[in-house]
C-alpha positions in Angstrom: 38.9 76.5 -60.4 37.3 79.9 -60.9 35.5 81.1 -63.4 32.2 82.2 -64.9 28.9 80.4 -63.6 28.8 76.9 -65.3 25.8 76.0 -67.7 23.9 73.4 -66.3 23.4 71.8 -69.5 27.1 71.3 -70.1 29.3 68.6 -68.2 32.8 67.4 -69.2 34.4 64.1 -67.3 37.7 64.5 -66.8 40.1 61.5 -65.9 44.0 61.5 -65.7 46.5 58.9 -64.9 47.3 61.2 -61.8 50.2 58.9 -61.1 52.2 61.1 -63.2 53.0 64.9 -62.1 52.0 65.6 -66.1 48.8 64.4 -66.3 48.0 66.2 -63.0 49.1 69.5 -64.3 47.7 68.5 -67.5 43.9 67.6 -65.7 44.2 71.1 -63.3 44.9 73.3 -66.4 42.2 72.2 -68.9 39.7 72.7 -65.3 40.2 76.1 -64.7 40.3 76.8 -68.8 36.5 74.7 -68.9 34.9 76.3 -65.5 36.2 79.7 -66.7 34.2 79.1 -69.9 31.3 78.1 -67.9 31.6 73.9 -68.6 30.8 71.8 -65.3 34.3 69.8 -64.5 33.0 66.3 -63.6 36.1 64.1 -61.5 36.3 60.5 -60.1 35.8 59.7 -56.5 39.4 57.8 -57.0 41.1 60.9 -58.2 39.3 64.0 -56.8 41.4 63.7 -53.8 45.2 64.5 -55.5 42.9 66.7 -57.9 41.2 68.9 -55.2 39.6 71.2 -57.6 36.7 73.2 -55.6 33.6 72.8 -57.4 34.1 69.8 -59.1 31.6 67.5 -59.1 32.3 64.3 -57.9 30.8 60.7 -58.9 32.0 57.0 -58.3 33.5 55.2 -61.1 31.1 52.9 -63.0 29.2 52.7 -66.3 27.1 55.5 -65.3 29.9 58.0 -64.2 29.7 60.0 -67.8 26.0 60.1 -67.8 24.9 63.6 -68.6 28.1 64.4 -70.2 29.0 65.9 -73.6 32.6 64.5 -73.7 35.1 62.6 -71.2 38.6 63.9 -71.7 41.2 61.6 -71.0 44.7 62.7 -70.2 47.1 59.5 -70.1 48.5 56.8 -72.8 46.2 54.3 -74.5 45.7 52.4 -71.3 44.0 55.6 -69.6 41.9 55.8 -72.4 40.6 52.1 -72.5 39.8 52.7 -68.6 38.0 56.0 -70.1 36.0 53.2 -72.3 35.1 51.5 -69.9 33.6 54.4 -68.1 32.0 55.8 -71.4 30.5 52.9 -73.5 27.4 52.2 -71.6 26.1 56.2 -72.0 27.4 56.5 -75.8 29.8 59.2 -74.5 32.8 60.9 -76.8 36.0 60.4 -75.7 38.8 62.7 -76.0 42.6 61.4 -75.5 45.3 63.6 -75.0 48.3 61.8 -75.7 50.8 61.8 -72.3 52.0 58.6 -73.4 54.1 57.0 -75.7 52.6 56.0 -78.9 49.6 56.9 -78.0 47.4 55.7 -81.0 44.0 56.4 -79.6 45.0 60.1 -78.7 43.7 62.9 -80.4 45.9 65.9 -79.4 49.0 66.4 -77.4 50.0 68.0 -74.3 51.6 71.0 -76.3 48.2 71.4 -77.8 46.2 71.7 -74.3 45.0 75.6 -74.7 43.7 75.3 -78.2 42.3 71.6 -77.6 40.0 73.1 -74.5 39.1 75.9 -77.2 37.6 73.5 -79.6 36.1 71.5 -76.7 34.3 74.6 -75.8 33.1 75.8 -79.1 31.7 71.6 -79.5 34.5 71.5 -82.9 34.9 68.0 -83.1 33.6 65.2 -84.8 32.7 61.9 -83.5 33.4 58.5 -85.1 32.7 54.9 -83.7 34.4 52.3 -83.0 33.5 48.6 -83.2 34.2 46.2 -79.9 34.4 42.9 -79.1 31.5 40.7 -77.0 33.1 37.4 -75.5 30.8 34.8 -74.0 32.7 32.0 -71.9 30.8 28.6 -71.5 31.9 25.8 -69.7 29.9 22.6 -71.1 26.7 24.1 -72.2 26.6 27.1 -68.9 26.9 30.6 -70.3 30.0 31.3 -66.8 30.6 34.9 -67.5 31.1 37.7 -70.4 33.2 40.6 -71.5 34.2 42.9 -73.9 36.9 44.6 -75.4 37.8 48.1 -77.6 41.3 46.9 -78.7 41.2 43.1 -78.1 40.0 39.8 -76.3 43.0 37.1 -75.6 43.0 34.1 -74.4 46.3 33.4 -73.0 48.3 30.5 -71.1 47.9 31.1 -67.6 51.4 29.0 -66.5 54.3 30.0 -68.3 55.6 26.6 -68.6 53.0 25.4 -70.6 51.1 25.6 -73.6 47.9 26.1 -74.4 46.2 23.0 -76.8 43.8 24.8 -78.5 40.9 24.0 -81.3 40.2 26.8 -83.4 36.1 27.5 -85.1 35.2 30.3 -87.2 31.4 30.1 -87.6 31.2 27.3 -85.3 33.2 25.2 -88.1 36.3 23.6 -86.9 39.2 25.1 -88.7 42.6 24.2 -87.1 43.9 22.9 -83.4 46.7 25.2 -82.3 49.7 24.0 -79.3 50.1 27.9 -78.4 51.0 31.0 -75.8 47.7 32.2 -76.8 45.2 33.5 -79.2 43.6 37.4 -79.7 40.4 38.2 -80.8 40.7 41.5 -82.5 39.1 44.5 -83.3 40.4 47.1 -86.4 41.4 49.5 -83.7 43.1 46.6 -81.6 45.4 46.3 -85.1 47.8 48.2 -83.8 48.0 47.3 -80.4 48.8 43.7 -79.0 47.8 42.1 -82.0 50.8 44.1 -83.8 52.9 42.8 -81.6 51.9 39.4 -82.6 52.3 39.7 -86.5 48.6 40.6 -87.2 47.9 42.6 -90.2 46.9 46.6 -89.8 43.6 47.0 -90.2 42.2 50.4 -91.2 39.6 51.3 -88.4 37.1 52.3 -91.1 36.9 48.5 -92.1 33.9 46.7 -90.1 35.9 43.2 -89.5 37.5 40.8 -86.6 40.7 39.5 -86.0 42.1 36.4 -85.1 45.7 36.6 -84.1 47.8 33.0 -82.5 50.3 33.9 -80.0 53.4 32.0 -80.7 51.4 28.5 -82.2 53.6 25.5 -83.0 51.5 24.7 -86.3 52.4 24.5 -89.8 48.8 26.7 -90.4 49.0 29.2 -87.9 48.4 32.4 -89.5 47.0 35.7 -88.8 42.6 35.9 -89.9 40.5 38.7 -91.2 37.1 37.6 -91.0 33.4 39.4 -91.4 32.0 41.4 -88.7 28.8 39.0 -88.1 31.5 36.0 -87.8 31.8 34.7 -84.2 35.4 33.0 -83.8 35.6 30.1 -80.6 38.7 28.8 -79.1 38.2 25.6 -77.2 40.8 24.8 -74.2 41.0 20.7 -75.1 40.3 19.4 -72.2 42.8 17.1 -72.1 45.5 19.6 -71.1 46.6 20.0 -67.6 47.0 23.2 -68.1 44.5 26.1 -67.2 44.2 29.2 -69.1 43.0 32.7 -68.6 40.5 35.4 -70.5 42.1 39.2 -70.9 39.8 41.8 -72.2 41.9 44.8 -73.5 45.1 43.4 -70.9 42.6 45.0 -67.8 39.9 42.8 -67.0 40.9 38.8 -66.7 38.9 36.1 -66.4 39.9 32.0 -64.9 39.5 29.5 -67.8 39.3 26.1 -66.5 40.6 23.2 -68.9 37.1 22.6 -71.5 36.3 26.3 -71.3 35.0 27.7 -74.3 35.2 31.2 -75.8 33.2 33.0 -78.5 34.0 36.6 -79.9 31.8 38.5 -82.2 31.1 41.9 -82.9 30.3 44.1 -79.7 26.7 45.1 -79.3 27.8 48.9 -78.4 30.3 50.7 -79.9 32.9 53.4 -78.3 32.6 56.7 -79.7 36.1 59.0 -80.0 36.0 62.5 -80.4 38.1 63.9 -83.0 40.1 66.9 -83.8 41.7 66.0 -87.2 40.6 65.0 -90.4 43.8 63.5 -91.8 43.8 59.8 -93.5 44.5 56.8 -90.8 47.9 56.7 -93.1 49.5 59.7 -92.0 48.6 58.7 -87.9 50.5 55.8 -88.9 53.2 57.3 -90.8 53.5 60.0 -87.8 52.9 57.7 -84.7 55.6 54.8 -86.0 57.3 57.1 -87.2 57.6 55.4 -90.4 60.2 56.1 -93.1 58.7 58.3 -96.3 61.3 60.9 -96.8 62.1 61.4 -100.3 58.4 58.8 -101.1 57.4 59.0 -104.7 60.7 61.2 -105.7 59.8 64.1 -103.0 63.1 65.6 -101.7 64.6 66.2 -98.1 62.1 68.9 -97.7 59.4 66.4 -98.1 57.4 65.5 -93.8 54.6 65.2 -91.9 52.9 67.9 -89.9 51.0 66.8 -87.1 48.9 70.8 -87.7 48.3 73.1 -90.3 49.0 76.8 -90.0 45.8 77.5 -88.5 46.8 74.3 -85.6 43.3 71.9 -87.2 44.5 70.1 -90.8 45.4 67.2 -88.6 47.8 65.0 -89.6 49.0 65.6 -93.4 52.1 65.2 -95.7 53.8 68.0 -97.4 55.7 68.0 -100.5 56.8 70.4 -103.0 55.0 71.0 -106.1 56.2 68.3 -109.0 57.1 65.4 -106.8 
């Protein structure tokens, strides 16, 4: 990794799914381009040996890993980006995802655009948007025993495959219903296209401020996904009469055991996660592109209708193109 002397005021943390060859190659290529532009590169100690980047600043993983960095650039899928969120949230460092996964809903760039992406990073040519999070608290009796947070979702799930969870549901500390189910998902608008989507929840545009509660395979007449105000408090109580226990998962990465009688409260997170954006396309176009939705011929269009990921200058973002008059 060679280049001009680095600017001591500029630093980018690179994070990749180094178990995958394409992610490793992308991180190395980005590091070389950033170093050539005089930007200091930072990597995690757990990835430093595989990356073997001379001159890179090595830090331990943790909530301060991105301290002093202007950006965290992530190479991988949404799971890798969720790992980056754990490192960047407390320092409010923006995250830019380069998609090497499947859908990559949270990612902003594709690997074939790596050179242009690095140029945008060097030029600071991006915008930053904030995504709301969820804070969760676990009580046993009146005692707060643990807590956590999530960018996509926090889910209360059964710990044993052979048993359902018996739960009581509250909204704003008022009882709403009782379900026998496999679990309950608390989701943000960002997470509405993740686990909650698979469980039958609605797609919520990221600009909407709301919290979602989505049951998982509930055996009940009233068991519909619900969208509530961002100021609401959502509660799931594991009924003490049941034999089985549960588990709380935050973004599918961090878990806490839940005994019978535990109470889980979810509310809007205290800290948002900041995402760097290269494109100005509306969320509708992102939704169509990521899910490959059938829009060809829409509104009287022709087979020439198509979605483009970038404009002629490579910067327009997701955009629908139609022939004039359609």
